N, CA and C of each residue as an Amber inpcrd file, in Angstrom:
protein
   426
  14.7110000  11.0710000  -8.2550000  13.2810000  10.8600000  -8.1090000
  13.0300000   9.5780000  -7.3300000  12.0060000   9.6170000  -6.5010000
  11.5790000   8.4650000  -5.7180000  10.3310000   7.8730000  -6.3660000
  10.3290000   6.5770000  -6.5620000   9.1570000   5.8690000  -7.0660000
   8.7530000   4.8260000  -6.0360000   7.4800000   4.7950000  -5.7140000
   6.9400000   3.8320000  -4.7510000   5.9190000   2.9640000  -5.4750000
   6.0350000   1.6600000  -5.2810000   5.0250000   0.7150000  -5.7490000
   4.4180000   0.0750000  -4.5140000   3.0830000  -0.0460000  -4.4860000
   2.4280000  -0.6950000  -3.3500000   1.3280000  -1.6240000  -3.8440000
   1.0120000  -2.6230000  -3.0340000  -0.0600000  -3.5470000  -3.3720000
  -0.5950000  -4.1700000  -2.0920000  -1.8150000  -4.6690000  -2.1690000
  -2.4200000  -5.3460000  -1.0340000  -3.2870000  -6.4930000  -1.5060000
  -3.5630000  -7.4020000  -0.5900000  -4.4360000  -8.5220000  -0.9030000
  -5.2430000  -8.8960000   0.3280000  -6.3250000  -9.5760000   0.0940000
  -7.1190000 -10.1670000   1.1650000  -7.4510000 -11.5750000   0.6940000
  -6.8460000 -12.5610000   1.3590000  -6.8950000 -13.9290000   0.8630000
  -7.1190000 -14.8760000   2.0250000  -7.7890000 -15.9750000   1.8980000
  -8.3360000 -16.5640000   0.6710000  -9.6980000 -16.0200000   0.2810000
 -10.2600000 -15.1330000   1.1040000 -11.5390000 -14.5470000   0.7090000
 -11.5270000 -13.0620000   1.0300000 -12.2550000 -12.3150000   0.2220000
 -12.3910000 -10.8760000   0.4170000 -13.8810000 -10.5660000   0.4850000
 -14.3870000 -10.0960000   1.5890000 -13.7130000  -9.6870000   2.8290000
 -13.4870000 -10.8570000   3.7800000 -12.8790000 -10.5320000   4.8920000
 -12.7120000 -11.4270000   6.0500000 -11.6030000 -12.4540000   5.9130000
 -10.7320000 -12.3020000   4.9440000  -9.5700000 -13.1740000   4.8500000
  -8.4080000 -12.5760000   5.6120000  -7.2000000 -12.8780000   5.1560000
  -5.9890000 -12.2710000   5.7050000  -5.6210000 -11.0910000   4.8040000
  -5.5730000  -9.9080000   5.3930000  -5.1650000  -8.7110000   4.6490000
  -3.6640000  -8.5380000   4.8270000  -2.9630000  -8.3590000   3.7170000
  -1.5080000  -8.1950000   3.7480000  -1.1020000  -7.2340000   2.6390000
   0.0580000  -6.6090000   2.8210000   0.5210000  -5.6520000   1.8190000
   2.0180000  -5.7780000   1.5990000   2.4510000  -5.1760000   0.5000000
   3.8670000  -5.0400000   0.2060000   4.0990000  -3.7310000  -0.5160000
   5.2770000  -3.1680000  -0.3160000   5.6370000  -1.9630000  -1.0420000
   7.1410000  -1.9280000  -1.2300000   7.5700000  -1.1940000  -2.2450000
   8.9890000  -0.9760000  -2.4400000   9.2180000   0.4560000  -2.8730000
  10.3820000   0.9770000  -2.4740000  10.7580000   2.3420000  -2.7670000
  12.0240000   2.3040000  -3.6070000  11.9840000   3.0000000  -4.7320000
  13.1490000   3.0890000  -5.6100000  13.6210000   4.5310000  -5.6800000
  14.9350000   4.6980000  -5.7140000  15.5190000   6.0180000  -5.9470000
  16.3080000   5.9210000  -7.2370000  15.8980000   6.7050000  -8.2110000
  16.5300000   6.6740000  -9.5330000  16.6110000   5.2530000 -10.0850000
  15.5280000   4.4840000  -9.8760000  15.4310000   3.1360000 -10.4300000
  16.0450000   2.0310000  -9.5950000  16.7100000   2.3570000  -8.4930000
  17.3440000   1.3430000  -7.6350000  16.5380000   1.1880000  -6.3490000
  16.2660000  -0.0480000  -5.9510000  15.4990000  -0.2990000  -4.7260000
  16.3050000   0.1590000  -3.5120000  15.6870000   1.0130000  -2.6940000
  16.3360000   1.4950000  -1.4710000  15.6260000   1.0070000  -0.2150000
  14.3840000   0.5280000  -0.3710000  13.6530000   0.0270000   0.7940000
  12.4910000  -0.8530000   0.3350000  12.1970000  -1.8780000   1.1280000
  11.0370000  -2.7370000   0.8980000  10.3340000  -2.9430000   2.2290000
   9.0270000  -3.1070000   2.1610000   8.2620000  -3.4060000   3.3630000
   7.1010000  -4.3200000   3.0280000   6.7460000  -5.1660000   3.9650000
   5.5780000  -6.0350000   3.7880000   5.1220000  -6.5030000   5.1610000
   3.7920000  -6.7360000   5.2880000   3.2570000  -7.1230000   6.5810000
   1.8220000  -7.5920000   6.4170000   1.4200000  -8.5140000   7.2620000
   0.0140000  -8.8740000   7.3630000  -0.6450000  -7.8610000   8.2890000
  -1.8170000  -7.4000000   7.9200000  -2.5570000  -6.4160000   8.7000000
  -3.4030000  -7.1140000   9.7530000  -4.0700000  -8.1820000   9.3510000
  -4.9520000  -8.9090000  10.2490000  -5.7630000  -9.9190000   9.4810000
  -6.6620000 -10.5620000  10.2090000  -7.4720000 -11.6220000   9.6110000
  -8.8860000 -11.5320000  10.1550000  -9.8510000 -11.8200000   9.2780000
 -11.2390000 -11.8930000   9.7250000 -12.0110000 -10.6090000   9.5190000
 -12.9080000 -10.3570000  10.4410000 -13.8200000  -9.2250000  10.3350000
 -13.0630000  -7.9060000  10.1430000 -13.5410000  -7.1190000   9.1890000
 -12.9410000  -5.8190000   8.9250000 -11.7900000  -5.8410000   7.9340000
 -11.3110000  -7.0200000   7.6010000 -10.1890000  -7.1230000   6.6590000
 -10.7250000  -7.2170000   5.2370000 -10.2110000  -6.3570000   4.3680000
 -10.6030000  -6.3470000   2.9620000  -9.3820000  -6.0380000   2.1060000
  -9.5310000  -6.2170000   0.8210000  -8.4770000  -5.8610000  -0.1090000
  -8.1760000  -4.3590000  -0.0250000  -9.2220000  -3.5450000   0.1110000
  -8.9990000  -2.0970000   0.1900000  -8.2460000  -1.7130000   1.4590000
  -8.5460000  -2.3670000   2.5820000  -7.8000000  -2.1240000   3.8190000
  -6.3220000  -2.4390000   3.5780000  -6.0570000  -3.5760000   2.9450000
  -4.6740000  -3.9830000   2.6730000  -3.9700000  -2.9790000   1.7610000
  -4.6400000  -2.5350000   0.7110000  -4.0500000  -1.5530000  -0.2110000
  -3.7150000  -0.2600000   0.5260000  -4.6730000   0.2410000   1.2880000
  -4.4350000   1.4950000   2.0160000  -3.3590000   1.3410000   3.0890000
  -3.3230000   0.2050000   3.7640000  -2.2770000  -0.0250000   4.7720000
  -0.8950000  -0.0340000   4.1160000  -0.8010000  -0.6230000   2.9180000
   0.4660000  -0.6360000   2.1960000   0.9060000   0.7630000   1.8160000
  -0.0280000   1.5520000   1.3030000   0.2900000   2.9300000   0.9340000
   0.6640000   3.7400000   2.1750000  -0.0520000   3.5350000   3.2760000
   0.2340000   4.2850000   4.4910000   1.6130000   3.9230000   5.0520000
   1.9740000   2.6430000   4.9990000   3.2980000   2.2270000   5.4780000
   4.3970000   2.8670000   4.6300000   4.2000000   2.9020000   3.3220000
   5.1820000   3.5420000   2.4370000   5.2580000   5.0400000   2.7170000
   4.1110000   5.6800000   2.9100000   4.0860000   7.1170000   3.2010000
   4.7600000   7.4070000   4.5400000   4.5660000   6.5310000   5.5050000
   5.2130000   6.7060000   6.8110000   6.7270000   6.6190000   6.6620000
   7.2020000   5.6660000   5.8660000   8.6420000   5.5380000   5.6300000
   9.1950000   6.8030000   4.9810000   8.4730000   7.3150000   3.9840000
   8.8910000   8.5420000   3.3020000   8.9690000   9.7010000   4.2990000
   7.9590000   9.8220000   5.1430000   7.9420000  10.8990000   6.1420000
   9.0940000  10.7330000   7.1340000   9.2910000   9.5100000   7.6170000
  10.3520000   9.2430000   8.5960000  11.7410000   9.5250000   8.0260000
  11.9180000   9.2410000   6.7440000  13.2140000   9.4460000   6.0970000
  13.4330000  10.8990000   5.6780000  12.3880000  11.7070000   5.7580000
  12.5240000  13.1160000   5.3810000  12.7610000  13.3250000   3.8990000
  12.1860000  12.4640000   3.0810000  12.3590000  12.5570000   1.6230000
  11.7840000  13.8870000   1.1340000  12.5730000  14.6310000   0.3870000
  12.1440000  15.9380000  -0.1050000  12.1060000  16.0240000  -1.6250000
  12.5720000  14.9840000  -2.3110000  12.5600000  15.0560000  -3.7780000
  11.2080000  14.6100000  -4.3280000  11.0540000  14.7220000  -5.6300000
   9.7960000  14.3400000  -6.2830000   9.5010000  12.8630000  -6.0270000
   8.2300000  12.5620000  -5.7220000   7.7930000  11.2070000  -5.3990000
   6.6570000  10.8220000  -6.3420000   6.7820000   9.6780000  -6.9850000
   5.7130000   9.1210000  -7.8120000   5.2780000   7.8270000  -7.1430000
   4.0050000   7.7490000  -6.7890000   3.4590000   6.5690000  -6.1230000
   2.5860000   5.8250000  -7.1170000   2.9050000   4.5380000  -7.2950000
   2.2120000   3.7190000  -8.2900000   1.5430000   2.5230000  -7.6300000
   0.3100000   2.2550000  -8.0480000  -0.4200000   1.1020000  -7.5480000
  -1.4370000   0.6460000  -8.5620000  -1.9010000  -0.5920000  -8.3920000
  -2.8770000  -1.1280000  -9.3420000  -4.3110000  -1.0850000  -8.8150000
  -4.5240000  -0.4140000  -7.6860000  -5.8740000  -0.2130000  -7.1640000
  -6.4090000   1.1100000  -7.6940000  -7.3510000   1.0260000  -8.6230000
  -7.9390000   2.2550000  -9.1620000  -8.5920000   3.0710000  -8.0560000
  -9.2680000   2.3990000  -7.1260000  -9.9470000   3.0930000  -6.0410000
  -8.9590000   3.9490000  -5.2480000  -7.8840000   3.3410000  -4.7870000
  -6.9160000   4.0600000  -3.9550000  -6.2700000   5.2000000  -4.7430000
  -5.8010000   4.9140000  -5.9310000  -5.1250000   5.9470000  -6.7270000
  -6.0650000   7.1120000  -7.0240000  -7.2760000   6.8220000  -7.4880000
  -8.2000000   7.9030000  -7.8540000  -8.6740000   8.6820000  -6.6300000
  -8.8310000   8.0180000  -5.4960000  -9.2090000   8.7560000  -4.2870000
  -8.0540000   9.6350000  -3.8030000  -6.8440000   9.1350000  -3.8690000
  -5.6970000   9.9340000  -3.4320000  -5.4680000  11.1280000  -4.3640000
  -5.8310000  10.9800000  -5.6350000  -5.6960000  12.0860000  -6.5910000
  -6.8640000  13.0740000  -6.4780000  -7.8900000  12.6970000  -5.7270000
  -9.0650000  13.5540000  -5.6010000 -10.0380000  13.4140000  -6.7480000
  -9.8720000  12.3830000  -7.5720000 -10.7540000  12.1830000  -8.7290000
 -12.0370000  11.4430000  -8.3550000 -11.9820000  10.6360000  -7.2960000
 -13.1620000   9.9130000  -6.8220000 -13.4620000  10.3520000  -5.4010000
 -14.7450000  10.3910000  -5.0740000 -15.1600000  10.7620000  -3.7190000
 -14.7020000   9.7250000  -2.7030000 -14.4710000  10.1980000  -1.5000000
 -14.0870000   9.3430000  -0.3860000 -15.3570000   9.1240000   0.4340000
 -16.0190000   7.9870000   0.1820000 -17.3100000   7.7280000   0.8200000
 -17.2730000   6.6410000   1.8890000 -16.5340000   5.5820000   1.6500000
 -16.5770000   4.4360000   2.5680000 -15.8430000   4.7490000   3.8640000
 -16.1910000   4.0220000   4.9030000 -15.5210000   4.1850000   6.2010000
 -14.0250000   3.8910000   6.0700000 -13.6840000   2.9060000   5.2620000
 -12.2740000   2.5570000   5.0640000 -11.5130000   3.7300000   4.4510000
 -12.0400000   4.2660000   3.3700000 -11.3700000   5.3850000   2.7080000
 -11.3100000   6.6080000   3.6230000 -12.3810000   6.8840000   4.3520000
 -12.4110000   8.0360000   5.2580000 -11.3860000   7.8940000   6.3790000
 -11.0650000   6.6510000   6.7340000 -10.0640000   6.4040000   7.7690000
  -8.6520000   6.6660000   7.2400000  -8.3710000   6.1840000   6.0320000
  -6.9940000   6.2010000   5.5270000  -6.5950000   7.4460000   4.7460000
  -7.4570000   7.9480000   3.8980000  -7.0660000   9.0440000   3.0040000
  -6.5170000  10.2520000   3.7750000  -7.2010000  10.7520000   4.8060000
  -6.6420000  11.9120000   5.5220000  -5.3020000  11.6160000   6.2050000
  -5.1400000  10.4210000   6.7420000  -3.8710000  10.0570000   7.3930000
  -2.7210000  10.0640000   6.3890000  -2.9550000   9.4870000   5.2360000
  -1.9170000   9.4210000   4.2030000  -1.6150000  10.8280000   3.6790000
  -2.6580000  11.6210000   3.4870000  -2.4500000  12.9990000   3.0380000
  -1.5900000  13.7810000   4.0270000  -1.8290000  13.5940000   5.3260000
  -1.0190000  14.2820000   6.3460000   0.4380000  13.8440000   6.2840000
   0.6700000  12.5380000   6.1000000   2.0430000  12.0380000   6.0160000
   2.7980000  12.6220000   4.8290000   2.0850000  12.8800000   3.7490000
   2.7170000  13.3600000   2.5180000   2.5820000  14.8730000   2.3210000
   2.0000000  15.5470000   3.2950000   1.7640000  16.9870000   3.1890000
   3.0660000  17.7480000   2.9160000   2.9900000  18.6570000   1.9620000
   4.1390000  19.4940000   1.6280000   5.1460000  18.8340000   0.6940000
   4.8880000  17.6080000   0.3200000   5.8100000  16.8940000  -0.5630000
   5.2900000  16.9680000  -2.0040000   6.2060000  16.8520000  -2.9520000
   5.8650000  16.8580000  -4.3810000   5.5250000  15.4200000  -4.7700000
   4.2390000  15.0670000  -4.6380000   3.7900000  13.6880000  -4.8310000
   2.7730000  13.6180000  -5.9570000   2.9230000  12.6030000  -6.7980000
   1.8920000  12.3050000  -7.7840000   1.5470000  10.8180000  -7.6720000
   0.3070000  10.5030000  -8.0140000  -0.2010000   9.1340000  -7.9480000
  -0.5090000   8.6640000  -9.3580000  -0.0720000   7.4470000  -9.6560000
  -0.2370000   6.8880000 -10.9990000  -0.7820000   5.4740000 -10.8880000
  -1.8910000   5.2240000 -11.6020000  -2.3960000   3.8540000 -11.6700000
  -1.5540000   3.0870000 -12.6780000  -1.1920000   1.8470000 -12.3230000
  -0.4680000   0.9680000 -13.2390000  -1.1990000  -0.3640000 -13.3290000
  -1.1110000  -1.0380000 -14.4670000  -1.7020000  -2.3700000 -14.5540000
  -0.9500000  -3.3490000 -13.6540000  -1.6230000  -4.3940000 -13.2780000
  -1.0660000  -5.4010000 -12.3700000   0.2970000  -5.9060000 -12.8340000
   0.4690000  -6.0430000 -14.1420000   1.7370000  -6.5600000 -14.6860000
   2.9230000  -5.6440000 -14.3690000   2.6550000  -4.3780000 -14.1320000
   3.7290000  -3.4350000 -13.8030000   3.9260000  -3.2790000 -12.2920000
   3.2080000  -4.0800000 -11.5300000   3.2660000  -3.9770000 -10.0740000
   3.6370000  -5.3210000  -9.4460000   4.3830000  -6.1280000 -10.1820000
   4.6430000  -7.5060000  -9.7680000   5.4660000  -7.6350000  -8.4950000
   6.4310000  -6.7670000  -8.2830000   7.2710000  -6.8900000  -7.0840000
   6.4820000  -6.5430000  -5.8230000   5.6610000  -5.5070000  -5.8660000
   4.8210000  -5.1760000  -4.7040000   3.8180000  -6.3000000  -4.4550000
   3.2940000  -6.8690000  -5.5250000   2.3840000  -8.0090000  -5.4090000
   3.1020000  -9.1920000  -4.7640000   4.3120000  -9.4620000  -5.1860000
   5.0890000 -10.5690000  -4.6100000   5.3190000 -10.3480000  -3.1110000
   5.6190000  -9.1180000  -2.7370000   5.8440000  -8.8120000  -1.3210000
   4.5690000  -8.9820000  -0.5000000   3.4130000  -8.6080000  -1.0570000
   2.1600000  -8.7970000  -0.3220000   1.8660000 -10.2900000  -0.1460000
   2.1870000 -11.0860000  -1.1490000   1.9970000 -12.5460000  -1.0300000
   2.9720000 -13.1430000  -0.0180000   4.1850000 -12.6190000   0.0130000
   5.1680000 -13.0610000   1.0030000   4.6740000 -12.7590000   2.4210000
   4.0950000 -11.5780000   2.6170000   3.5400000 -11.2260000   3.9340000
   2.4310000 -12.1990000   4.3230000   1.5740000 -12.5370000   3.3670000
   0.4970000 -13.5030000   3.6190000   1.0710000 -14.8680000   4.0050000
   2.0350000 -15.3500000   3.2260000   2.6290000 -16.6660000   3.4900000
   3.3020000 -16.7160000   4.8630000   4.0350000 -15.6700000   5.2040000
   4.6920000 -15.6270000   6.5240000   3.6610000 -15.6340000   7.6450000
   2.5810000 -14.8920000   7.4620000   1.5210000 -14.8590000   8.4630000
   0.9270000 -16.2530000   8.6560000   0.5940000 -16.9100000   7.5520000
  -0.0010000 -18.2510000   7.6320000   0.9730000 -19.2520000   8.2420000
   2.2480000 -19.1840000   7.8710000   3.2400000 -20.1020000   8.4280000
   3.4370000 -19.8840000   9.9220000   3.4450000 -18.6430000  10.3710000
   3.5910000 -18.3550000  11.8170000   2.3650000 -18.8570000  12.5660000
   1.2080000 -18.7170000  11.9650000  -0.0240000 -19.1890000  12.6000000
  -0.0060000 -20.7130000  12.7220000   0.4770000 -21.3980000  11.6840000
   0.5540000 -22.8620000  11.7130000   1.5910000 -23.3610000  12.7260000
   2.6270000 -22.5590000  12.9430000   3.7040000 -22.9710000  13.8550000
   3.2950000 -22.8590000  15.3250000   2.2100000 -22.1820000  15.6030000
   1.7880000 -22.0040000  17.0040000   1.1900000 -23.2540000  17.5780000
């Protein structure tokens, strides 16, 4: 079984801060892949953008790797999880942009989405903070 944890942040302010994400992929409990990146800064950047970008990056990795086994995707964003499960309407421009793209990447796969409390998502959270720190440090080095 494949388990994916993802998280995003927009810091130091939401909206218009630096949006960054982190995700990790486990196979039978062992980490097989990690990813993290800053999405951007300023106008248009929000926590939800960061969360969806993290999920989309993980879904892209799954698609690229041709994963065919059962996949459980876990995150602490109720909005993202409930929209991906079809429990909440997709109304905002952000959600309308990301949800169909992610669904296409995961089409035909045995995927379930599970909301987890923040305490159970610490490694993805750490990776999103690492992406933020690297972005800020690279910006300062210029």
